[in-house]
N, CA, C and O atoms as a GROMACS GRO file, in nm:
protein
  476
    1MET      N    1  -6.865  -1.034   4.947
    1MET     CA    2  -6.720  -1.018   4.945
    1MET      C    3  -6.672  -1.033   4.801
    1MET      O    4  -6.720  -1.120   4.728
    2ASN      N    5  -6.578  -0.952   4.760
    2ASN     CA    6  -6.524  -0.956   4.625
    2ASN      C    7  -6.381  -1.012   4.629
    2ASN      O    8  -6.292  -0.946   4.682
    3HIS      N    9  -6.360  -1.130   4.574
    3HIS     CA   10  -6.228  -1.194   4.577
    3HIS      C   11  -6.155  -1.169   4.445
    3HIS      O   12  -6.216  -1.172   4.338
    4ASP      N   13  -6.027  -1.144   4.454
    4ASP     CA   14  -5.943  -1.126   4.336
    4ASP      C   15  -5.873  -1.258   4.308
    4ASP      O   16  -5.778  -1.293   4.378
    5ILE      N   17  -5.920  -1.330   4.208
    5ILE     CA   18  -5.862  -1.461   4.178
    5ILE      C   19  -5.858  -1.482   4.026
    5ILE      O   20  -5.952  -1.447   3.954
    6ILE      N   21  -5.749  -1.539   3.980
    6ILE     CA   22  -5.733  -1.575   3.839
    6ILE      C   23  -5.688  -1.721   3.836
    6ILE      O   24  -5.591  -1.757   3.901
    7LEU      N   25  -5.758  -1.803   3.762
    7LEU     CA   26  -5.722  -1.944   3.749
    7LEU      C   27  -5.684  -1.971   3.604
    7LEU      O   28  -5.757  -1.936   3.511
    8LYS      N   29  -5.570  -2.033   3.585
    8LYS     CA   30  -5.524  -2.070   3.452
    8LYS      C   31  -5.466  -2.211   3.458
    8LYS      O   32  -5.429  -2.259   3.566
    9ARG      N   33  -5.457  -2.276   3.341
    9ARG     CA   34  -5.402  -2.412   3.333
    9ARG      C   35  -5.306  -2.420   3.215
    9ARG      O   36  -5.326  -2.355   3.113
   10PHE      N   37  -5.200  -2.501   3.231
   10PHE     CA   38  -5.106  -2.520   3.121
   10PHE      C   39  -5.170  -2.592   3.002
   10PHE      O   40  -5.120  -2.582   2.890
   11GLU      N   41  -5.279  -2.664   3.025
   11GLU     CA   42  -5.348  -2.730   2.915
   11GLU      C   43  -5.410  -2.627   2.819
   11GLU      O   44  -5.439  -2.660   2.704
   12GLU      N   45  -5.429  -2.504   2.865
   12GLU     CA   46  -5.478  -2.394   2.782
   12GLU      C   47  -5.387  -2.274   2.804
   12GLU      O   48  -5.430  -2.174   2.862
   13PRO      N   49  -5.260  -2.282   2.758
   13PRO     CA   50  -5.164  -2.175   2.786
   13PRO      C   51  -5.196  -2.046   2.712
   13PRO      O   52  -5.266  -2.047   2.610
   14ASP      N   53  -5.146  -1.936   2.763
   14ASP     CA   54  -5.160  -1.807   2.695
   14ASP      C   55  -5.074  -1.806   2.569
   14ASP      O   56  -5.104  -1.736   2.472
   15GLU      N   57  -4.966  -1.882   2.572
   15GLU     CA   58  -4.872  -1.887   2.461
   15GLU      C   59  -4.812  -2.027   2.454
   15GLU      O   60  -4.786  -2.089   2.557
   16LEU      N   61  -4.790  -2.077   2.333
   16LEU     CA   62  -4.728  -2.209   2.315
   16LEU      C   63  -4.610  -2.192   2.220
   16LEU      O   64  -4.626  -2.147   2.107
   17ARG      N   65  -4.492  -2.228   2.268
   17ARG     CA   66  -4.371  -2.223   2.186
   17ARG      C   67  -4.330  -2.367   2.159
   17ARG      O   68  -4.286  -2.439   2.249
   18GLU      N   69  -4.344  -2.409   2.034
   18GLU     CA   70  -4.313  -2.547   1.997
   18GLU      C   71  -4.184  -2.552   1.918
   18GLU      O   72  -4.153  -2.461   1.841
   19PHE      N   73  -4.108  -2.658   1.938
   19PHE     CA   74  -3.984  -2.681   1.867
   19PHE      C   75  -3.964  -2.830   1.857
   19PHE      O   76  -4.036  -2.908   1.919
   20GLU      N   77  -3.864  -2.870   1.778
   20GLU     CA   78  -3.837  -3.013   1.759
   20GLU      C   79  -3.819  -3.082   1.894
   20GLU      O   80  -3.737  -3.040   1.975
   21LYS      N   81  -3.896  -3.187   1.918
   21LYS     CA   82  -3.886  -3.271   2.038
   21LYS      C   83  -3.925  -3.201   2.167
   21LYS      O   84  -3.886  -3.245   2.275
   22GLY      N   85  -4.002  -3.093   2.157
   22GLY     CA   86  -4.043  -3.029   2.282
   22GLY      C   87  -4.137  -2.913   2.264
   22GLY      O   88  -4.170  -2.871   2.153
   23LYS      N   89  -4.180  -2.861   2.378
   23LYS     CA   90  -4.266  -2.744   2.379
   23LYS      C   91  -4.247  -2.668   2.510
   23LYS      O   92  -4.201  -2.723   2.611
   24PHE      N   93  -4.284  -2.540   2.506
   24PHE     CA   94  -4.277  -2.454   2.624
   24PHE      C   95  -4.409  -2.379   2.631
   24PHE      O   96  -4.438  -2.293   2.549
   25GLU      N   97  -4.489  -2.414   2.732
   25GLU     CA   98  -4.619  -2.352   2.751
   25GLU      C   99  -4.604  -2.235   2.847
   25GLU      O  100  -4.538  -2.247   2.950
   26VAL      N  101  -4.666  -2.122   2.814
   26VAL     CA  102  -4.648  -2.000   2.891
   26VAL      C  103  -4.781  -1.949   2.944
   26VAL      O  104  -4.880  -1.941   2.872
   27ILE      N  105  -4.779  -1.914   3.072
   27ILE     CA  106  -4.894  -1.853   3.139
   27ILE      C  107  -4.851  -1.714   3.186
   27ILE      O  108  -4.748  -1.700   3.251
   28HIS      N  109  -4.930  -1.613   3.152
   28HIS     CA  110  -4.901  -1.475   3.194
   28HIS      C  111  -4.996  -1.433   3.305
   28HIS      O  112  -5.117  -1.449   3.295
   29PHE      N  113  -4.938  -1.380   3.409
   29PHE     CA  114  -5.012  -1.311   3.514
   29PHE      C  115  -4.960  -1.168   3.514
   29PHE      O  116  -4.852  -1.143   3.461
   30ASP      N  117  -5.032  -1.077   3.571
   30ASP     CA  118  -4.987  -0.938   3.577
   30ASP      C  119  -4.852  -0.932   3.648
   30ASP      O  120  -4.844  -0.954   3.768
   31GLY      N  121  -4.746  -0.901   3.573
   31GLY     CA  122  -4.613  -0.888   3.632
   31GLY      C  123  -4.537  -1.018   3.649
   31GLY      O  124  -4.426  -1.016   3.702
   32MET      N  125  -4.592  -1.131   3.604
   32MET     CA  126  -4.522  -1.259   3.621
   32MET      C  127  -4.554  -1.352   3.504
   32MET      O  128  -4.668  -1.358   3.458
   33THR      N  129  -4.453  -1.423   3.457
   33THR     CA  130  -4.470  -1.522   3.351
   33THR      C  131  -4.416  -1.654   3.401
   33THR      O  132  -4.303  -1.662   3.450
   34ILE      N  133  -4.496  -1.759   3.388
   34ILE     CA  134  -4.457  -1.893   3.433
   34ILE      C  135  -4.461  -1.985   3.312
   34ILE      O  136  -4.553  -1.978   3.230
   35GLY      N  137  -4.360  -2.072   3.301
   35GLY     CA  138  -4.355  -2.164   3.188
   35GLY      C  139  -4.347  -2.308   3.231
   35GLY      O  140  -4.298  -2.339   3.340
   36ARG      N  141  -4.394  -2.396   3.145
   36ARG     CA  142  -4.378  -2.541   3.165
   36ARG      C  143  -4.307  -2.596   3.043
   36ARG      O  144  -4.358  -2.587   2.931
   37ALA      N  145  -4.189  -2.652   3.065
   37ALA     CA  146  -4.110  -2.713   2.959
   37ALA      C  147  -4.138  -2.863   2.956
   37ALA      O  148  -4.139  -2.929   3.060
   38THR      N  149  -4.160  -2.916   2.838
   38THR     CA  150  -4.178  -3.059   2.818
   38THR      C  151  -4.088  -3.100   2.703
   38THR      O  152  -4.105  -3.054   2.590
   39TYR      N  153  -3.992  -3.187   2.731
   39TYR     CA  154  -3.894  -3.230   2.631
   39TYR      C  155  -3.898  -3.381   2.618
   39TYR      O  156  -3.905  -3.453   2.718
   40GLU      N  157  -3.892  -3.428   2.495
   40GLU     CA  158  -3.890  -3.572   2.468
   40GLU      C  159  -3.747  -3.626   2.482
   40GLU      O  160  -3.651  -3.549   2.475
   41PRO      N  161  -3.733  -3.759   2.501
   41PRO     CA  162  -3.599  -3.818   2.504
   41PRO      C  163  -3.522  -3.779   2.377
   41PRO      O  164  -3.579  -3.773   2.268
   42SER      N  165  -3.397  -3.754   2.391
   42SER     CA  166  -3.301  -3.713   2.288
   42SER      C  167  -3.311  -3.565   2.253
   42SER      O  168  -3.240  -3.519   2.164
   43TRP      N  169  -3.398  -3.488   2.322
   43TRP     CA  170  -3.402  -3.342   2.303
   43TRP      C  171  -3.270  -3.282   2.351
   43TRP      O  172  -3.216  -3.324   2.453
   44LYS      N  173  -3.220  -3.184   2.278
   44LYS     CA  174  -3.099  -3.112   2.317
   44LYS      C  175  -3.115  -2.966   2.278
   44LYS      O  176  -3.151  -2.936   2.164
   45TRP      N  177  -3.089  -2.876   2.373
   45TRP     CA  178  -3.110  -2.733   2.348
   45TRP      C  179  -3.032  -2.684   2.227
   45TRP      O  180  -3.088  -2.618   2.140
   46SER      N  181  -2.903  -2.716   2.220
   46SER     CA  182  -2.817  -2.664   2.114
   46SER      C  183  -2.858  -2.715   1.975
   46SER      O  184  -2.815  -2.659   1.874
   47VAL      N  185  -2.938  -2.820   1.969
   47VAL     CA  186  -2.985  -2.875   1.842
   47VAL      C  187  -3.128  -2.832   1.812
   47VAL      O  188  -3.160  -2.790   1.701
   48ASP      N  189  -3.216  -2.843   1.913
   48ASP     CA  190  -3.359  -2.824   1.892
   48ASP      C  191  -3.411  -2.682   1.916
   48ASP      O  192  -3.514  -2.644   1.861
   49VAL      N  193  -3.342  -2.603   1.997
   49VAL     CA  194  -3.390  -2.467   2.028
   49VAL      C  195  -3.297  -2.360   1.973
   49VAL      O  196  -3.342  -2.251   1.937
   50SER      N  197  -3.168  -2.388   1.966
   50SER     CA  198  -3.069  -2.292   1.918
   50SER      C  199  -3.109  -2.224   1.786
   50SER      O  200  -3.096  -2.102   1.775
   51PRO      N  201  -3.157  -2.299   1.687
   51PRO     CA  202  -3.194  -2.234   1.561
   51PRO      C  203  -3.305  -2.128   1.578
   51PRO      O  204  -3.312  -2.033   1.500
   52LEU      N  205  -3.391  -2.146   1.677
   52LEU     CA  206  -3.499  -2.050   1.702
   52LEU      C  207  -3.450  -1.927   1.778
   52LEU      O  208  -3.500  -1.817   1.757
   53SER      N  209  -3.352  -1.947   1.865
   53SER     CA  210  -3.306  -1.838   1.951
   53SER      C  211  -3.199  -1.752   1.884
   53SER      O  212  -3.183  -1.634   1.917
   54GLY      N  213  -3.125  -1.812   1.789
   54GLY     CA  214  -3.019  -1.738   1.723
   54GLY      C  215  -2.889  -1.734   1.802
   54GLY      O  216  -2.796  -1.661   1.766
   55THR      N  217  -2.881  -1.813   1.909
   55THR     CA  218  -2.757  -1.824   1.986
   55THR      C  219  -2.715  -1.970   1.991
   55THR      O  220  -2.798  -2.060   1.980
   56ASP      N  221  -2.584  -1.995   2.008
   56ASP     CA  222  -2.534  -2.133   2.014
   56ASP      C  223  -2.578  -2.205   2.140
   56ASP      O  224  -2.601  -2.326   2.138
   57PHE      N  225  -2.589  -2.131   2.250
   57PHE     CA  226  -2.627  -2.188   2.379
   57PHE      C  227  -2.736  -2.103   2.443
   57PHE      O  228  -2.754  -1.987   2.405
   58CYS      N  229  -2.806  -2.159   2.539
   58CYS     CA  230  -2.910  -2.086   2.611
   58CYS      C  231  -2.843  -1.978   2.696
   58CYS      O  232  -2.745  -2.005   2.766
   59GLU      N  233  -2.895  -1.857   2.690
   59GLU     CA  234  -2.840  -1.746   2.768
   59GLU      C  235  -2.948  -1.686   2.860
   59GLU      O  236  -2.937  -1.572   2.904
   60VAL      N  237  -3.051  -1.766   2.888
   60VAL     CA  238  -3.162  -1.723   2.973
   60VAL      C  239  -3.137  -1.768   3.117
   60VAL      O  240  -3.090  -1.879   3.141
   61GLU      N  241  -3.168  -1.681   3.210
   61GLU     CA  242  -3.160  -1.714   3.352
   61GLU      C  243  -3.285  -1.794   3.388
   61GLU      O  244  -3.396  -1.759   3.347
   62HIS      N  245  -3.268  -1.901   3.464
   62HIS     CA  246  -3.380  -1.988   3.500
   62HIS      C  247  -3.392  -2.003   3.651
   62HIS      O  248  -3.292  -2.012   3.722
   63LEU      N  249  -3.515  -2.006   3.698
   63LEU     CA  250  -3.547  -2.047   3.835
   63LEU      C  251  -3.666  -2.139   3.819
   63LEU      O  252  -3.771  -2.097   3.769
   64GLY      N  253  -3.651  -2.264   3.860
   64GLY     CA  254  -3.759  -2.358   3.835
   64GLY      C  255  -3.756  -2.481   3.922
   64GLY      O  256  -3.681  -2.490   4.019
   65MET      N  257  -3.840  -2.576   3.883
   65MET     CA  258  -3.852  -2.703   3.957
   65MET      C  259  -3.879  -2.815   3.857
   65MET      O  260  -3.962  -2.801   3.768
   66VAL      N  261  -3.808  -2.925   3.874
   66VAL     CA  262  -3.826  -3.043   3.788
   66VAL      C  263  -3.945  -3.124   3.841
   66VAL      O  264  -3.953  -3.155   3.960
   67LEU      N  265  -4.037  -3.158   3.750
   67LEU     CA  266  -4.153  -3.240   3.786
   67LEU      C  267  -4.133  -3.386   3.747
   67LEU      O  268  -4.170  -3.477   3.822
   68GLU      N  269  -4.075  -3.408   3.627
   68GLU     CA  270  -4.056  -3.544   3.576
   68GLU      C  271  -3.926  -3.554   3.498
   68GLU      O  272  -3.880  -3.456   3.439
   69GLY      N  273  -3.867  -3.672   3.498
   69GLY     CA  274  -3.751  -3.700   3.416
   69GLY      C  275  -3.622  -3.635   3.463
   69GLY      O  276  -3.616  -3.578   3.572
   70HIS      N  277  -3.520  -3.643   3.379
   70HIS     CA  278  -3.388  -3.590   3.411
   70HIS      C  279  -3.332  -3.514   3.292
   70HIS      O  280  -3.353  -3.552   3.177
   71ALA      N  281  -3.261  -3.406   3.320
   71ALA     CA  282  -3.194  -3.328   3.216
   71ALA      C  283  -3.066  -3.270   3.275
   71ALA      O  284  -3.046  -3.270   3.396
   72THR      N  285  -2.981  -3.223   3.186
   72THR     CA  286  -2.855  -3.165   3.231
   72THR      C  287  -2.856  -3.014   3.215
   72THR      O  288  -2.940  -2.957   3.146
   73CYS      N  289  -2.761  -2.952   3.280
   73CYS     CA  290  -2.721  -2.814   3.254
   73CYS      C  291  -2.570  -2.823   3.236
   73CYS      O  292  -2.498  -2.858   3.330
   74ALA      N  293  -2.523  -2.791   3.116
   74ALA     CA  294  -2.381  -2.808   3.084
   74ALA      C  295  -2.320  -2.676   3.041
   74ALA      O  296  -2.372  -2.608   2.952
   75PHE      N  297  -2.209  -2.640   3.105
   75PHE     CA  298  -2.141  -2.514   3.075
   75PHE      C  299  -2.021  -2.538   2.985
   75PHE      O  300  -1.971  -2.651   2.974
   76LYS      N  301  -1.975  -2.433   2.919
   76LYS     CA  302  -1.862  -2.442   2.825
   76LYS      C  303  -1.735  -2.495   2.888
   76LYS      O  304  -1.652  -2.555   2.820
   77ASP      N  305  -1.719  -2.473   3.020
   77ASP     CA  306  -1.596  -2.519   3.087
   77ASP      C  307  -1.597  -2.669   3.116
   77ASP      O  308  -1.502  -2.722   3.173
   78GLY      N  309  -1.706  -2.738   3.076
   78GLY     CA  310  -1.713  -2.882   3.096
   78GLY      C  311  -1.792  -2.926   3.217
   78GLY      O  312  -1.820  -3.045   3.232
   79GLU      N  313  -1.830  -2.832   3.304
   79GLU     CA  314  -1.911  -2.869   3.420
   79GLU      C  315  -2.051  -2.908   3.374
   79GLU      O  316  -2.115  -2.834   3.300
   80VAL      N  317  -2.099  -3.025   3.419
   80VAL     CA  318  -2.231  -3.074   3.384
   80VAL      C  319  -2.306  -3.110   3.512
   80VAL      O  320  -2.253  -3.181   3.598
   81TYR      N  321  -2.428  -3.060   3.524
   81TYR     CA  322  -2.512  -3.088   3.641
   81TYR      C  323  -2.637  -3.160   3.591
   81TYR      O  324  -2.692  -3.124   3.487
   82THR      N  325  -2.681  -3.261   3.666
   82THR     CA  326  -2.802  -3.333   3.628
   82THR      C  327  -2.915  -3.295   3.724
   82THR      O  328  -2.898  -3.296   3.846
   83LEU      N  329  -3.029  -3.262   3.666
   83LEU     CA  330  -3.148  -3.222   3.743
   83LEU      C  331  -3.249  -3.335   3.737
   83LEU      O  332  -3.267  -3.399   3.634
   84GLY      N  333  -3.317  -3.360   3.851
   84GLY     CA  334  -3.416  -3.466   3.856
   84GLY      C  335  -3.540  -3.424   3.931
   84GLY      O  336  -3.546  -3.314   3.986
   85PRO      N  337  -3.641  -3.511   3.934
   85PRO     CA  338  -3.768  -3.479   3.997
   85PRO      C  339  -3.752  -3.426   4.140
   85PRO      O  340  -3.680  -3.483   4.222
   86GLY      N  341  -3.821  -3.316   4.166
   86GLY     CA  342  -3.816  -3.254   4.298
   86GLY      C  343  -3.706  -3.151   4.314
   86GLY      O  344  -3.708  -3.074   4.410
   87ASP      N  345  -3.610  -3.146   4.220
   87ASP     CA  346  -3.503  -3.048   4.229
   87ASP      C  347  -3.555  -2.908   4.197
   87ASP      O  348  -3.622  -2.888   4.096
   88LEU      N  349  -3.524  -2.814   4.284
   88LEU     CA  350  -3.544  -2.672   4.255
   88LEU      C  351  -3.413  -2.623   4.200
   88LEU      O  352  -3.308  -2.657   4.255
   89PHE      N  353  -3.415  -2.545   4.094
   89PHE     CA  354  -3.289  -2.505   4.032
   89PHE      C  355  -3.285  -2.357   4.000
   89PHE      O  356  -3.386  -2.295   3.966
   90TYR      N  357  -3.165  -2.301   4.012
   90TYR     CA  358  -3.135  -2.168   3.962
   90TYR      C  359  -3.016  -2.184   3.868
   90TYR      O  360  -2.914  -2.241   3.906
   91ILE      N  361  -3.029  -2.134   3.746
   91ILE     CA  362  -2.921  -2.136   3.648
   91ILE      C  363  -2.905  -1.994   3.598
   91ILE      O  364  -2.999  -1.935   3.544
   92GLY      N  365  -2.787  -1.938   3.615
   92GLY     CA  366  -2.762  -1.800   3.573
   92GLY      C  367  -2.760  -1.786   3.422
   92GLY      O  368  -2.769  -1.885   3.350
   93PRO      N  369  -2.749  -1.662   3.373
   93PRO     CA  370  -2.754  -1.636   3.230
   93PRO      C  371  -2.627  -1.672   3.153
   93PRO      O  372  -2.619  -1.649   3.032
   94GLU      N  373  -2.527  -1.727   3.222
   94GLU     CA  374  -2.405  -1.772   3.154
   94GLU      C  375  -2.443  -1.876   3.049
   94GLU      O  376  -2.523  -1.965   3.080
   95PRO      N  377  -2.390  -1.868   2.926
   95PRO     CA  378  -2.428  -1.964   2.821
   95PRO      C  379  -2.415  -2.109   2.867
   95PRO      O  380  -2.313  -2.150   2.923
   96HIS      N  381  -2.521  -2.186   2.841
   96HIS     CA  382  -2.523  -2.327   2.881
   96HIS      C  383  -2.606  -2.407   2.781
   96HIS      O  384  -2.692  -2.353   2.711
   97ASP      N  385  -2.577  -2.535   2.777
   97ASP     CA  386  -2.653  -2.628   2.695
   97ASP      C  387  -2.733  -2.717   2.790
   97ASP      O  388  -2.710  -2.716   2.911
   98SER      N  389  -2.824  -2.793   2.736
   98SER     CA  390  -2.905  -2.883   2.816
   98SER      C  391  -2.955  -2.996   2.727
   98SER      O  392  -2.976  -2.976   2.608
   99TRP      N  393  -2.974  -3.114   2.786
   99TRP     CA  394  -3.031  -3.226   2.711
   99TRP      C  395  -3.100  -3.320   2.807
   99TRP      O  396  -3.068  -3.326   2.926
  100VAL      N  397  -3.196  -3.396   2.752
  100VAL     CA  398  -3.269  -3.495   2.831
  100VAL      C  399  -3.179  -3.615   2.854
  100VAL      O  400  -3.110  -3.660   2.762
  101VAL      N  401  -3.180  -3.666   2.976
  101VAL     CA  402  -3.102  -3.784   3.013
  101VAL      C  403  -3.200  -3.902   3.024
  101VAL      O  404  -3.302  -3.893   3.092
  102GLY      N  405  -3.168  -4.010   2.957
  102GLY     CA  406  -3.251  -4.130   2.966
  102GLY      C  407  -3.362  -4.134   2.863
  102GLY      O  408  -3.364  -4.055   2.768
  103ASP      N  409  -3.455  -4.227   2.884
  103ASP     CA  410  -3.561  -4.248   2.785
  103ASP      C  411  -3.698  -4.203   2.832
  103ASP      O  412  -3.800  -4.246   2.778
  104GLU      N  413  -3.702  -4.116   2.935
  104GLU     CA  414  -3.828  -4.059   2.983
  104GLU      C  415  -3.835  -3.913   2.944
  104GLU      O  416  -3.732  -3.846   2.932
  105LYS      N  417  -3.956  -3.862   2.923
  105LYS     CA  418  -3.969  -3.719   2.895
  105LYS      C  419  -3.932  -3.640   3.019
  105LYS      O  420  -3.938  -3.690   3.132
  106TYR      N  421  -3.892  -3.516   2.998
  106TYR     CA  422  -3.853  -3.426   3.105
  106TYR      C  423  -3.955  -3.311   3.110
  106TYR      O  424  -3.989  -3.253   3.008
  107VAL      N  425  -4.002  -3.281   3.232
  107VAL     CA  426  -4.098  -3.172   3.251
  107VAL      C  427  -4.052  -3.086   3.367
  107VAL      O  428  -4.020  -3.138   3.474
  108SER      N  429  -4.049  -2.954   3.347
  108SER     CA  430  -4.012  -2.863   3.456
  108SER      C  431  -4.095  -2.735   3.447
  108SER      O  432  -4.141  -2.696   3.340
  109LEU      N  433  -4.112  -2.671   3.563
  109LEU     CA  434  -4.177  -2.541   3.572
  109LEU      C  435  -4.069  -2.435   3.580
  109LEU      O  436  -3.965  -2.456   3.642
  110HIS      N  437  -4.095  -2.320   3.518
  110HIS     CA  438  -3.998  -2.209   3.517
  110HIS      C  439  -4.065  -2.083   3.570
  110HIS      O  440  -4.161  -2.033   3.511
  111PHE      N  441  -4.013  -2.033   3.682
  111PHE     CA  442  -4.070  -1.915   3.747
  111PHE      C  443  -3.994  -1.787   3.712
  111PHE      O  444  -4.043  -1.677   3.734
  112GLN      N  445  -3.876  -1.803   3.660
  112GLN     CA  446  -3.795  -1.689   3.615
  112GLN      C  447  -3.736  -1.726   3.480
  112GLN      O  448  -3.690  -1.839   3.460
  113GLY      N  449  -3.737  -1.633   3.387
  113GLY     CA  450  -3.682  -1.656   3.254
  113GLY      C  451  -3.781  -1.706   3.152
  113GLY      O  452  -3.749  -1.714   3.034
  114ALA      N  453  -3.902  -1.739   3.195
  114ALA     CA  454  -4.003  -1.794   3.104
  114ALA      C  455  -4.043  -1.695   2.996
  114ALA      O  456  -4.081  -1.735   2.886
  115ASP      N  457  -4.037  -1.567   3.026
  115ASP     CA  458  -4.076  -1.466   2.929
  115ASP      C  459  -3.981  -1.461   2.810
  115ASP      O  460  -4.020  -1.419   2.702
  116LYS      N  461  -3.855  -1.503   2.830
  116LYS     CA  462  -3.752  -1.494   2.725
  116LYS      C  463  -3.719  -1.628   2.660
  116LYS      O  464  -3.658  -1.631   2.554
  117TYR      N  465  -3.759  -1.739   2.722
  117TYR     CA  466  -3.715  -1.870   2.677
  117TYR      C  467  -3.780  -1.911   2.545
  117TYR      O  468  -3.902  -1.905   2.530
  118ALA      N  469  -3.697  -1.954   2.449
  118ALA     CA  470  -3.742  -2.004   2.318
  118ALA      C  471  -3.835  -1.906   2.248
  118ALA      O  472  -3.925  -1.946   2.175
  119ASP      N  473  -3.812  -1.778   2.272
  119ASP     CA  474  -3.898  -1.674   2.214
  119ASP      C  475  -3.831  -1.608   2.097
  119ASP      O  476  -3.888  -1.518   2.035
   0.00000   0.00000   0.00000
């Protein structure tokens, strides 16, 4: 029997995007890109990633799941949402900021938007 299987690990990503206080590891499958975000305490998108992206706020659509720690999703209108372990999240492409909450690192998986994030 011939099985079609591909095994990959984030410890050996296809692509590594590093920035101040964090990293985004990328795994490519045919037609799908999955990312793992790891941010240290005091990481903030508008400070640590904005200079790389060329935009003031993140404009990437996200679909993901929080594995560790807590972070926010903050919109220009003042609405702020906090994400924590076990939360599945969808964040549209509307400009938003994000930062780590507390003194623990934040880790999340990204099933949508990983191809464009911090690239």
